C-alpha positions as CSV (number, residue, x, y, z in Angstrom):
1,X,-3.6,-24.8,29.9
2,X,-0.3,-23.7,31.4
3,X,1.7,-20.9,30.1
4,X,4.5,-23.0,28.8
5,X,2.0,-25.2,26.8
6,X,0.3,-22.1,25.1
7,X,3.4,-20.7,24.3
8,X,4.5,-23.8,22.8
9,X,1.2,-24.3,20.7
10,X,1.5,-20.9,19.5
11,X,5.3,-21.4,18.3
12,X,4.1,-24.6,16.6
13,X,1.1,-22.4,14.8
14,X,3.0,-19.5,14.2
15,X,5.1,-21.0,11.0
16,X,1.8,-22.1,9.4
17,X,0.6,-18.6,9.8
18,X,3.8,-17.3,8.5
19,X,3.7,-19.7,5.6
20,X,0.2,-18.8,4.7
21,X,0.9,-14.9,4.8
22,X,4.0,-15.7,2.6
23,X,1.9,-17.5,0.0
24,X,-0.6,-14.7,0.1
25,X,2.4,-12.2,-0.4
26,X,3.6,-14.0,-3.1
27,X,0.4,-14.7,-5.0
28,X,-0.3,-10.7,-4.6
29,X,3.3,-9.9,-5.8
30,X,2.5,-12.6,-9.1
31,X,-0.7,-10.8,-9.6
32,X,1.2,-7.4,-9.7
33,X,3.9,-8.6,-11.8
34,X,1.0,-9.9,-14.4
35,X,-0.5,-6.5,-14.1
36,X,2.8,-4.8,-15.0
37,X,3.7,-7.3,-17.7
38,X,0.0,-6.5,-19.2
39,X,0.6,-2.6,-18.9
40,X,3.7,-3.2,-20.8
41,X,2.1,-4.9,-23.6
42,X,-0.7,-2.8,-23.9
43,X,1.6,0.5,-24.0
44,X,3.5,-1.3,-27.1
45,X,0.0,-1.8,-28.7
46,X,-0.2,-5.8,-28.2
47,X,-3.7,-6.0,-26.9
48,X,-4.1,-9.9,-27.0
49,X,-1.0,-10.3,-25.0
50,X,-2.1,-7.8,-22.2
51,X,-5.4,-9.5,-22.1
52,X,-3.7,-13.0,-21.5
53,X,-1.8,-11.5,-18.6
54,X,-4.8,-10.2,-17.4
55,X,-6.9,-12.9,-17.5
56,X,-4.1,-14.9,-15.6
57,X,-4.0,-12.3,-13.0
58,X,-7.7,-12.4,-12.6
59,X,-8.0,-16.1,-12.4
60,X,-5.7,-15.9,-9.3
61,X,-7.6,-12.7,-7.8
62,X,-10.8,-12.6,-9.4
63,X,-12.1,-9.2,-7.6
64,X,-8.7,-7.2,-8.5
65,X,-10.1,-3.8,-9.8
66,X,-6.8,-3.1,-11.3
67,X,-6.9,-5.7,-13.6
68,X,-10.6,-5.5,-14.4
69,X,-9.7,-1.6,-15.1
70,X,-6.9,-2.7,-17.5
71,X,-9.2,-4.9,-19.2
72,X,-11.5,-2.3,-20.0
73,X,-8.7,-0.3,-21.6
74,X,-8.2,-3.6,-23.9
75,X,-11.5,-3.6,-24.8
76,X,-11.8,0.3,-25.5
77,X,-8.6,-0.4,-27.6
78,X,-9.9,-2.8,-29.8
79,X,-13.3,-0.9,-30.3
80,X,-12.9,2.6,-29.6
81,X,-16.1,4.0,-28.2
82,X,-17.2,1.2,-26.8
83,X,-19.9,1.9,-24.4
84,X,-19.4,-1.2,-22.2
85,X,-15.6,-0.7,-21.7
86,X,-16.6,3.0,-20.5
87,X,-19.2,1.8,-17.9
88,X,-16.5,-0.6,-16.5
89,X,-13.9,1.9,-16.2
90,X,-16.2,4.5,-14.7
91,X,-17.6,2.0,-12.3
92,X,-14.1,0.9,-11.2
93,X,-13.1,4.6,-10.9
94,X,-16.1,5.6,-8.5
95,X,-15.7,2.5,-6.4
96,X,-12.0,3.2,-6.2
97,X,-11.5,7.1,-6.6
98,X,-8.3,7.2,-4.7
99,X,-6.6,4.5,-6.9
100,X,-4.3,6.1,-9.4
101,X,-4.6,2.7,-11.8
102,X,-8.4,3.0,-12.0
103,X,-8.1,6.7,-12.3
104,X,-5.8,6.2,-15.6
105,X,-7.5,3.4,-17.0
106,X,-10.6,5.6,-17.1
107,X,-8.6,8.1,-18.7
108,X,-7.4,5.7,-21.4
109,X,-10.7,4.7,-21.8
110,X,-12.1,8.4,-22.4
111,X,-8.8,9.0,-24.9
112,X,-10.0,6.1,-27.0
113,X,-13.6,7.4,-27.0
114,X,-12.4,10.7,-28.3
115,X,-13.1,12.7,-25.1
116,X,-10.0,14.2,-24.5
117,X,-10.3,16.9,-22.0
118,X,-12.0,14.5,-19.9
119,X,-9.1,12.2,-20.3
120,X,-6.4,14.6,-19.8
121,X,-7.9,15.7,-16.4
122,X,-8.2,12.1,-15.1
123,X,-4.5,11.5,-16.5
124,X,-3.3,14.3,-14.4
125,X,-5.3,13.2,-11.4
126,X,-3.8,9.9,-11.8
127,X,-0.2,11.2,-11.8
128,X,-1.1,13.2,-8.7
129,X,-2.6,10.0,-6.9
130,X,0.3,8.0,-7.9
131,X,2.5,9.7,-5.6
132,X,5.6,7.2,-4.5
133,X,4.6,4.7,-7.1
134,X,7.7,5.3,-9.6
135,X,6.7,3.0,-12.1
136,X,3.4,3.8,-12.6
137,X,4.2,7.4,-12.7
138,X,6.3,6.8,-15.5
139,X,3.9,4.9,-17.4
140,X,1.2,7.5,-17.0
141,X,3.7,10.0,-18.3
142,X,4.7,8.3,-21.5
143,X,0.9,7.3,-22.1
144,X,0.0,10.9,-22.0
145,X,-0.4,12.2,-25.8
146,X,0.2,15.8,-24.7
147,X,3.4,17.5,-25.5
148,X,4.9,20.0,-23.5
149,X,3.3,23.6,-23.9
150,X,4.9,26.0,-26.2
151,X,5.5,28.5,-23.5
152,X,6.7,26.8,-20.3
153,X,6.3,30.3,-18.4
154,X,2.7,30.3,-19.2
155,X,-0.1,27.9,-18.1
156,X,-1.1,25.0,-20.4
157,X,-4.6,26.7,-20.9
158,X,-3.5,30.1,-21.9
159,X,-4.5,31.3,-25.0
160,X,-1.1,31.6,-26.3
161,X,0.1,28.0,-25.6
162,X,-3.3,26.7,-26.9
163,X,-2.7,28.7,-30.4
164,X,0.8,28.1,-30.5
165,X,0.1,24.1,-29.9
166,X,-2.1,24.0,-32.3
167,X,0.3,25.7,-34.9
168,X,2.8,23.5,-33.9
169,X,0.4,20.3,-34.0
170,X,-0.8,21.2,-37.7
171,X,3.0,21.8,-38.8
172,X,4.6,18.9,-37.4
173,X,1.9,16.6,-39.2
174,X,3.2,17.4,-42.6
């Protein structure tokens, strides 16, 4: 095959290859958009709507661990302390330890189960891993139920901050 024929064949195949890549990118961005919509619905407390978006995304990408992680959060929200949701979230987090969404979702599941210390540790890790993902970082910050320390010059775990935080929580409930 001559060089000019090979070049011509490559040029005719190249648009199809580019089209396939564009379709994959569009499907990926649609999945990411569905995940973002699901996270937004979940943040507002609309669990059923979030599950519908996640199921649409999983229909397109059945192996998407981020959608599976958020489905575990939905399950934990509907049934706090659900062992199944915790198992799924833990498994996803173990398979993808550097993924901020997996870390955040596992933290949310643990928070629903009442394991606050572990949940806060995972949410802090998720915030750290989120790096340049601005939307994810904002969502993690909004979802964390802890308030700022009373004495910002001291660490969060300093005894004065712990005591003052408990007093603030007790008196702000009334």
